[in-house]
N, C-alpha and C positions, 0 to 999 in steps of 0.2 A: 762296607765290607767287600773284599775282593773275592770274586767267584773263581773256583777252580774245578777241574775235573768235569764230571757230567753236567754240573750246573752251568759251567761256562759254555759247554757245547750246546746245551739247550738254549741258552741266551743268544748265542751267535746264530743258531738256526732260526730262532724267532725273529731276529733282526732282519735276516736275509728274506725270510718269508714275508715279512711286513713290507719290504720293498716291492716284491711282486704283487702283493695285495693292493698297495697304493696304485701301482701302474694299471693293473687289471681293472680295479674299481673305477678309476678315472676314465679309462678307455671304454669300459663297458657302459658307463653312464652316458658318455657321448654317443656311442653307437645306438643305444636304445632311443635317445632323443631323435637321432637322424632317421631311425626306422619308423618311429611314430609319425614324424613329419613327412615321410615318404621321399627322403632325399637320397641321392646317389651315394653309395652303392646299394642302398636298401630300398630304393624306390625310383620313380621316373623323373623326379625333379632334379635338375642339374645343380651341382655345387659351383659351377663356373660363373660366379657373379663378380661384377666389378673387375678389378685387376687380376683376380684368379683366372678368369676366362680370357681377358684381353692380353695378359702378359705371361702369367706363370704356367698355365697349361701349354701354350706354344713354346715357351722357353724349355720346358721339360721335354717336349717333343724334339726340340733341337738337341737336347742332351742325349736323348735316345739315339738320334741319328749319329751323333759323335761316338757314342759307345759302340755302335754297331757298324761303324765305318761307312755310313751312307750319307754323311753330311758333306756339302760343298764348303770346304774351309776347315778350320781347326779351332782350338781354343783361343787363338789370337785374332782370327778374322772370320767373319761370317759373310759368305758370298750370297746368301739367300735374301737378306733384308736390306732395305735402303739402297739397293743396287751396289752393295758392298760396304760393310761397316765393321769397325772393331768389335770384338766380342769378349775379350778377357775381363773387362770391368763388369759386363753383364753376368758372366759366369761367377765372378767373385761375389757379386752382390745378391744375385737371385738364385744361385744353384749350389751354394756351399753348405747348406744344411746337409749333414752326412746322410740323412735318410733319403735325400734326393737321388742318390745312386741306386736306390731300389728300382728306379724307372727302367734300368737296363735288363731286368729279369722278367719283364712283362712285355706283351706284344705292343707295337706302336699304337694301334687303334684302341688300346686299353690304358693309355697314359694317365687318364684321369684317376684310375684306381691307385697307382703308386703315389700320385700327388695327394690323394686322400690319406694314404698311409703316412706321408710326411707329417701331416697335421696330427694324426692319431698317435703315432709313435712318439712324437715330440711331447705330446700331452702326457703319455705314460712315463717316459723317461724323466720329465720334469717332476712328476709326482713322486717317483722313486727317489730322485736325488734330493728333493725337498725333505723327504722323510729322513734321509741321512743328515742333512744340514741341521734340521731341528734338534736332532739328538746331540749335535755338537753345541747347540745353543743352551740346552738344558737337558739333563737326564730325565727319563720318563718312559712310559709305555710306548714301544714302537708302533703298536696298533693304533693308538690314539694320534700319534704323529702322522701316521698314514692317512687317517681320516681328514685331518686338517690339510694335508698335502693335496688331497683330491680337490678341495676347494680352491687351492692355488692353481692346479692344472686346468681347472674349468672356471677360471675367473671370468668376470665380465669383460676384461680386456681380451682374453682369448676368444670369447664368443663374438665380440663386436669388432675388434681391431685385428687380431692376429690370425684368425682362421683363414682369411682370404689371401694372406701373404705367407706362403710356406716358409720362406727364409726367416721371417720374423719369429716364427714359432721356436727357433733355436734360442731366442731370448728367454723363453720360459726355462730352458735347460741351463742357460748361462748364469742365471741368478743364483740358484743353489750351488752350482759348481764354483762360482767365485766366492760364495759364502764359505764353502769348505776350504778353498785355498787360503782365504784370509784367516780362517780358524787355525790353520797350520802356522800362520805367522804369529798368532797369539801364543802358540805352544812352541814356537821357535823350531819348527820341524819342516822338512820336505820343501825347501826353497825351490829346488829344480823342478820337482813334480808340480808344485803350485804354479810355477812359470809356464809349464806345459799346459796346465788347465786354462790359464789365461789365454794362451795361444789358441787352444781349441775353441774357446768362447768367441774370440775376436775373429778368427778365421771363418767360423760358421756363419756369423752375421755381425759385422762390425757395428752396424747401426744400433741394434738392440743391445749389443755387448757394451757399448759406451754407456747406455742408460743403466745397464746392470752393474757396471763398474762403479758408477756414481752411487747407485743405491746401496750396494754391498759395502762400498767404501764408507758411507755414512753409518751403516750398521757396525762396521768395525770400529769407527771412532766412538760410538756409544759404548761398545764393549770395552774398549781401552779406557774410556773415562771411568767406567765402573770397576775396573780391575784394581786389585789391592796392591799391586807391585809398585816399587819406587818409580818416580817420574822418568828417570833415565831409562829404565827397562821398557816403560811404555812407549817412550819416544823411539827406542830401537825397534819395537814392534811396528810402529808406523813406518819407519824407514825401511824395514824389511818388506813390508807390504808394497810400498812405493817402488822399491827396486824390483821386486818380483813382478809387479804389474808392468813396469817399463820393459823388462826383459821379455816378458810374454808377448807384449804388443809388438816389440821390435822383431820377434821371431815371425810374426804374422805380417811384417811390413809390406810385402808385395801386394797384399790385399788392399792396404791403405794407400800406398803410393800410386798404384795403378788406378784405383777408383777415384782418388782425389784429382789426379791429372785428367782423367776422363771427364770428371765433373766440371773442371775449369774449361775444358774444350767443348762442352756440350751446349746445345741450344738453351738459352736462359728460360727458366720456368716462369709462368705468370707470377707476378708479385703477390705474395701472400700477406694479407693484412689481418692482424689479430683483432677480432671483434669485441674483445673484452671478456672478463670472467663471467661464468654463468651465475644465475641468481643463487645465493647461498642455500636456499631450500632445495633447488634443483640439484645442486652439488651433493648435499647431504642425502637426498633421496637415492642417489646412485650407490649408497652403501647397502641398500636392500636389493637382493637378487631378483632376477626375472623380468626386469623392465628395460626399456630403451627409448629415450626421447631426447631431442635437442642436442646441443653441443655441451658436453660436460665430461670430465674424466670418468672412465669406466673402472671403478675401483672395488666393486663387490667381489667378495670371496666366499659367499655363502652365509646362510643364517647361523650355522654353528660358530664360525669364526667371528661373525658380528657380535653374537651374544657373549662370547668369551672376551673379545676386545673391550666390550662395555663393562664386563665384570672385573677386568684387570685393575682399575683404580681402587677397587674395594678390597683387594686381597692383601691382608695385613702381613702375611708371611713373605711377601715380596718387599724388600727394603724400599722405603719411601724414595730414596735417591734413584733407585732403579726405575720405579714407576714414573717418576717425573721425567727422567731422561728418555725413556721409550715413548711416552705419550707426547713429549715435546717434539721428538723426531717425527711422529705421525703428523702433528700439526704443521711443522715446518715443511715437510715434504708435500702435504696437501696444499699449502699455500704456494709453494714453488711451482706447482703444476698449472696455476692460473695467473701467475704474474709474468708479464712479458719478458723481462730480462732473464729470469730463471727458466722460462720456457725455451728461450734461445740457448741457454747453457745446456739444458737437457738434450737438445736436438742438434748439437754441433754448431751453434751460432747461426742457424738458418731456420726461419719460420717454415714449418711444413706446409705444403700445399693442401694436404688433406686435413685430418684432425690434428689440432695443435696439442692434443693430450695423449700422445702415444706413450709418453714416459710414465703413464699411470701404472704400467706393468711393475715398476719398481715399488710403488706404494702398496700394491697388492701383496708383494713379498713381505714387506714390513708388517702389514696387518696380520698376516699368517704367523709371523714371528711372535708378535705380541699375544696373539690368541694362544700360541703354544706356551708362552711364559705363564699365562693364566692357567691353562689346563694342567700343565705339569705340576702346579702347586696344589692340585686337587681342591678346587674351589668348594667352599662350604655353602650351606643353605642361605645365610644372610648375604653372602657375597654374590651368589647367583641371582638372588632376588633383586639385589641392587642393580646388577647388570641388566636384568630383564626390565626393570623400571626405566632405565636409560633408553633401552630399545623401544619401549612403549612410548616414551616421550618423543623420540625421534619419529616414530610412525605417525603419531598425532600431528606433529609439526609439518610433516611433508604430505599428509593425507590429501590435501587439496591440490597438489601439483599434478601435472599431466603425466608424470612418471608412474603414478600409482594406478596402474591398470590391473586387470584380473590376476595376472601372474604374480606380481609382488604381493598382492593381498593374500593369495593362496599360500605363498611361501612364508609370509608373516604368520599366518595362522598355524602353519606347520612348525613354526619355531616353538610353539607351545609343547609339541611332542619332544623336540630336542631338549628343551628346558627340563621337562619331566625326566628324561633319561639321565641328564647330568645330575639332577637332584637324587635320582636313584643310585648313581655311582657314589655320591657322597654318603647317602644313607647306609649303603651296604659296602662301605670301603674295606671292611675286614672280612667279608664273606666272599672268598675267591670265586666260588661257583656262580653266585648271583651276579657278581661283577662281570664275569665272563659272558653271561647271558645278556646283560645290559649292554655290554660292548658290541655284541653281535647285533642287537636291536639298533644301537646307535649307527652301526655300519650300514644297516639296511635303510635307515632313515636318511643318512647322508647320501647314499647311492640314489635313492628315489628323488630326493630334493635337488641333487645336482643335475640329474637327468631332466627333471621338469624345468629347472632354471635354463638349461640349454634350449629346451623346446620352446619355452615361453619367449625368450629373447629372440630366437631365430624366427619365430612366427611374426613377431612385430617387425623385425628387420626385413624379412622377405616380402612383406606387404607393401613396402616402398618401391615405387617404380624404378628408382635408381639401381636397385638390387635385382633387377630382372636378369635371369641367367643368359649368358652369351652362348652362341652356337659354337661348339668345338668339334666333337667327333660324332655328329649325327650322320644320317645316311647321305645327305648331300655333301657334307664335308669329306666323307670317305670317298665318294664318287669323284669329287674334285681332286683329291690326292691321287687317285688312280690315273686320272686324265693327265695330270702334270707329270707324274712319273713316267708314263708311257711316251710323253713328248719331250722328255728331258734331253737337251742337246748341249748342255753346258760343257766346256766354255766356248763352243762355236757360236752359240747364241743363247739368249735368255728365254726361259719359259715363265711368264709372269702370271701370278694368281689373279691379277686384275684388281677390280675395285674392292674396297673393304666390305666383305659380306659375312664373314664368320666371326673373326676376332680381329683385334687391332694389330695382330702380328701374323696375318695369313701366310706370308712366305715361310715362316718357321713351322706353322701348324700344318700347312698343306704341301710343303716342299716347293721347289721352283726358285726363281730369282726375281724378286719384284721390288717395288719401291716402298711397299708398306713396312713401317717400322715404328714401334712405340716403345720408348725406353727413356729413363732419366738421363742416359748417356748418349742419346742421339747427337752426333757431332753437329755443331753449329754450321760447319762447312757443308755438310750434307744437306741440312735443312735449307740453307740459303741457295745452294746449287739447284736443288730440285724445284724449289719455289720459283727461282728466277728463270727456269726453263718451262714453267707452266704447270707444275705439279701442285696439287692441293695439300693442305695440312690442317691439323687440329692442334689444340692445346699449345698455341703459340709456337708451333713448329716442333714440338716434342713427339708428334705422331704424324709421320709423312705418309703419303698415299702414292700408289702407282700412277704413271701417266695413262691418260685415256684418250690421247690424240695420236695420230699416225706419225707425226714428226718427232714427238717426244719418244715414242717407242723406237723409231729408227735411230735416234741419237743414242739410246741406251742398248741397242742391239737386241731388241725383243723379237724373237722369231715366232712365238705363239703366246696366246694369252686367253684368259677366261673372261667371258662377258656375260652379264646377267641376261637371263632368258626366261620365257614363260613355260618352258618345258618341264618335265617331271623332276629333273635335277636342279632346276633353278638357274642353270648357267649353260653356256656352250663354249667350246674351245675353238678359237679362230686362229688361223695361220696368218703370218705377216711376212712380207718381204723385208728382210732385215740384213744390215751389214754385220760383219763380225764385231765382237766386243772391242777389238783393237783395230783401228783404221789408220789410214795414212792421209795426211793433208799436205798441200804445198808448203814450202818453207816460208812463203809470204803470208801465210794465214795469220790474221791479227789475233794475238792471244789476249788474255784478260789484262787490263791496264793500259792497253795501247789504243783503244777505241771506245767510244761511248755508244751503247745500243739505244736507239730511240724508242723501241717498243719490244715487247716480248717476241714478236714475229721476226724482227731483225736479229734478235739474239739467237733464236733457234736457227735462223739461216746461217749466222756466223759459225755456230757450232757444227752444223751439218755440212757447211762448206759449199752451199749452192743457194741460188734464189728459187724458192718454191712458193712464195706467198705474193699475193697482190694485196697491198694495204691501202684501201680506199680512203679518200677524204670524206668525212662525215658532214652531213647537213642536219641541223637540229630543228625540230618543229618549234615555231615561235622565235626562231633566230637565236643569236648568241654565239659565243665562241668559247673554247676551252680556256681555263685559267692556266697560264704558263707554270709548269712545274707541279700542277695539281690535277689537271684534267677537267672533265666536264662536270659542273655542279648539278646535283639533282635535288629537287625539293621534296619535302615529305608529303607525297600525295598517293600513297599506296592504294587507296580506295578510289582514286579518281582516274582521269584519262591517262595520266603519266606523261612520259616524254617519248617522242618517236625520233629515231635517228634513221636517216636514209643514206644509202651508198650505192655505187655502181661498180659491179665486178664482171669479169668474163663469164658469160653463161656456161653452165656446166661445172664450174669450180665449186668447191665445198666451203661453206661459210663457218668460221670459228669465232667464238666470242670469249674475250678474256677481261674480266673485271674482278680481281681477286678478293676485294673487300666488300663487294656489293651484297646487300641483303634486301630482297624484294622479289620481283617477278620480271621475267624476260619472255617476250613473245615475238617469234619470227619464223617465217616459212613453215607454218604449221607446227612448230615446236614451242613448247612452254617449259621454261626453266624456273625453278624456285630456289635461287642461290641463297645460302645462309652465311655469307661472309661477315666477319667482324674484325675490324682492323687489328692486326697482329695475332689475334686469337685463332680465327678460323679463316683459312684462305681457300677460295674456290679454285678449281682447276680450269684448264682450257676446255670449253664446251663446244661440241658440234651443234650448229643450228639447222643445217640442211644444205640443199643444192641451189645454186643461183639459177633463177628461172631464165627463160629465153630472152626476156627483155633486159636482163642484166641488173634489174633494180632490186635492191634488198632494203626492206624496212624492218627496223628492230624497235619494238615498243618496250619501254622500261618503266616499271612502277617501283617506287621506293617508299618505304614506311618511315624514313628518316632522312634528314639532310646528310648528303654524302657526296663523294666524288667518284667518278669512274675514269679509267685511263683515257688519254687523248686519242689513242688509236686502239679501241677495243675490238675491232673487227679485222679479221684477216681472211682472204679467200685463197684456199689451197689448190694448187695445180697438181693433181694426183699423178699425172704423167711425168711432170718434172721431178716429183719426189721419187718415183720408181726409177727414173733414169739415174738420179743421183745415188740411190742405194745400189743399183747395179754397178755403177762406177766404183763405189767404195768397196764393193765385194771383189771387183776385178783387180783393183790396185792394192788390196789389203795384204796382210801377211800370208805366207804359205801355211802357217800353223800357229794356233794359239793354245798355250798350256796354262792351266791354273790349278795349283795344288796347294793345300794348306794356306799359308798367308803370303803366297807369291803368285805372280802372273807374268808370263813371258810370251814373246812372239818371235817367230823366225821369218825373216824377209829374204827376198832374192838378194844376192850379193850386191853390195854398194848401192843399196836403196837410200835415196836422200829424201828429205822432207821432215815433217813433224808427225810423230806417232801420237794418236789420241786414244786414250783408254777410257772406256765408258764406265768409269769408276770415280766417285767423288774424291777429290784430293785431300783426304783427311790427314792431319799431321801424323807423321810416323812413316810415311812412304819414302822410299829411296829407290831410284832407278839407275841402272847401269847399261851402257851401250857397248856391245861387243866386249864385255868383260872389263870395261874401264871403271873408273871410280864411280861410286854410287852417289848420286846427287838428288836433292829435293826437286821433284818435277814442277814445271810451270803449269798453268791452268788455262783451259779453254771452256768458258761457261761453267767454271767450277770443277770441271773434270780434269784428270791428269793429262798433261801434254808434254812429250819428251822430244826435243830436237835431235835428229839423227846425225846432224852435221853433214860432212861431205859425202857420206855414204856408210851404211852399216848393214849387217845381216842378222843381228841378234839384239833383242831388247829384253831386259828382265827387271821387274820391279818387286821389291820385297817390303813387307810391312813389319815395323818394329814397334811394339807397344810402348808408348810414352810412360815413363815412371817405373817400368819393370826393372831396369838395371839398378836404379837407386834402391828399390825395395829388396832386390836380391842381395845387394851389398849389406844393407842393414840387417837383413835376416841372417846372412852369413856371420856377421859380427856377433849377433845375439847367440847363434848356435855355438860359436867358438867360446863365448863367455860361459854358457851352460856346460859345455864339455870341460872347460877349465875348472869350474866349480866342482863338477862331479869327480874329476881326476884328483883334485886337491882333497876332497873328502875321502876318497878311496885310499889315497896315499897316507893321509893322517890316520885312518883306521888301521892300515897295515903296519905302519911304523910304530904304532902304540902297542902292537901285539906282544913283543918280547918283554915289555915292562909290565908283566901281568899284575904284580903286587901293587905297583904304583897306579895302574889303571883301575884295579879293584877298589883301591882307596878313593881314587878320584870319582869312580862311578857311585860309590857309597855316598860321598859328599853331594854329588849331583842329584842322586835319588832323594836324599834328605831335603835338599833345596827344592826339588821338583814337587815333593809331597807337600812341603810348606806352601809353595806357590799355588798348588791345586786346592789345598785346604782353604787358603784365603780366597781363591776364585769362587769355590763352591759356597763359602759363607756369603759372598756378595750375591750369588744367584738365588740362594734359598732364604 
């Protein structure tokens, strides 16, 4: 029966209020759990765990700087990190959740709060939109839909996988939005608006949007399969959805083309190997909320939803064909999450380096859909008891697994309360007042059980050492930020945050311009250049570190830097004699590809343009010689006497040691090092050992816990006076002025300056340089840094960065926008031209309405 007048108004108000109810309930339950746990912003425990602290808080600090005009660089290029690195792919991937823009309305030292709001508001919006989508799936009480939506917003995936990645939280919103868009396809409505919803989902975070598109695409296929319309119409629905999805994705094309190109140019990630599926009982145990153990898909959506999913097979009012289809979808999706070929399909044909089960977010949405299909049919006593029996069998089967800790048992016991309330709703189905009271009680039970679920899982997770919070905006970090801002001299020279102390992206967190950078898009060119000049790295080069040796700092134009110290701040800022970021070399300087460097020290000298090292010939205790092409072999004698290398250098010079892959212990000149190198994964930087004594003899003891090799020339003795003379020469012969703004850098020289200009910036693909306004060309390289030959003489150099993949993406996006405008214009024109023919249109509308009513009647019969 169609509602009209006051009844329709009340119904609309109830639906809108239910949306707010779902959002507030989900957010309130999450906040209550965080408050009880004592987690920021309700307590002293930081939320900045794992990549939330290492990447996303610093990235949001960078976004704050951009929004307030305090960043060095722009959306295209980041001068702070990696001594200069592209930024647009980072922005598209990590900062496109619309709620991330909230960072701009808070103070910089409070960035963690808006990052928390990104998670919180994403949960609330996801719960609200799921309430809408479930109403499209089947009619029923908006309040009961809202309660199931809370379970989706606070699913195990959100608590365990999504919370530490703010951009992934948009995936929670994308699932119901795509479900709504595909529902419009079923109803043959709003193709343009649906395309825009697809764009919003893919632009917000394309990684989770891809999973959401697959998940909701499967839901659409099930709905089409169950639809009573002719096959031709159903095929048109699928085609409509496919075209809408394609148009929406094309409209978001820059996000994809830029990110894909940046990914192909990035430092390769360590190879991820799938360890095989979890034990079936461990997998099934994750249907129960409140636990966390081992590697398995996190699929729980709360006890209420679990009880209803288990009840669904027994509901006779749901057609058998419908029950078979939806339950088969659950089984197929559950299997696809643990089978390697389909895991690759879910994750864009690449095995994730972290959890291989991130796509479980899609299964949580389907479980909530099935739970609603059960609840909307008002399950009866026998049906609910059948579902409760299935849940009891599940609990008994998994009771001996490690997953069943205190939290899951408490929540399982609490399921009895939920069952009792559902039975009450069935018993008093015709008593409106009692049903309202029972619904309120059910809401309270869902709120408390959801909050306890978050609390229980969070406690288990935070007990693991891996989840120890990172230092972000503590007192020492804020003091470091103030020091760096006070000393900022960019672009005349760099102010380097120094060693990794607070987060893996200290230059973005603390400001300054350093070598520290951790991102999936760290360019391979940058990682290789910094490594080959003596910088350390982690994660196979996807996390670079700043130089901690004077030659490396001089090469990169570092004028001041932070160094660890025993003082109250934990660091001290030191000044360094540094050349400008753009320097001049003779035209005869051997660029990359023209000469072979025999050691790290010779490479640093070639890039610096002067001899500053004495590289001695080593003698090894017990005799022996290095293996050509591999270096000195070391035996596994970490607890023994080890190996001693001796060398002779000029007294008073400084001794440096370079063995990038060494894991063991190094003792020399009163200094003890404990390097933790691992081939390709962790690279040690260039270390200072001390000062050469008066007799000129240097003895270096090396102990190794495993068989390995160190370079043939691991020792270099630095002549500080020669380095200072070289730096002064570079300053005297350098440009008159260096300018760096946005994604460009330029230098002004005296008229008719000849030679080779060297920019202390890794030569990442996308750079073009022009001399005296001439044609822009790809620069050559010196030690992986940009080098531009000035020819017979020039006075002006300008280099600009162009993001690879951006033009292609903009062209595709423009074509999609033109298509959507054309479709909109055609629709408006068709509507306008049909106006004069009112009688014909009325007749046609009547026929269409009759057809639509017949279609809806058939559709409802399938659902009920």
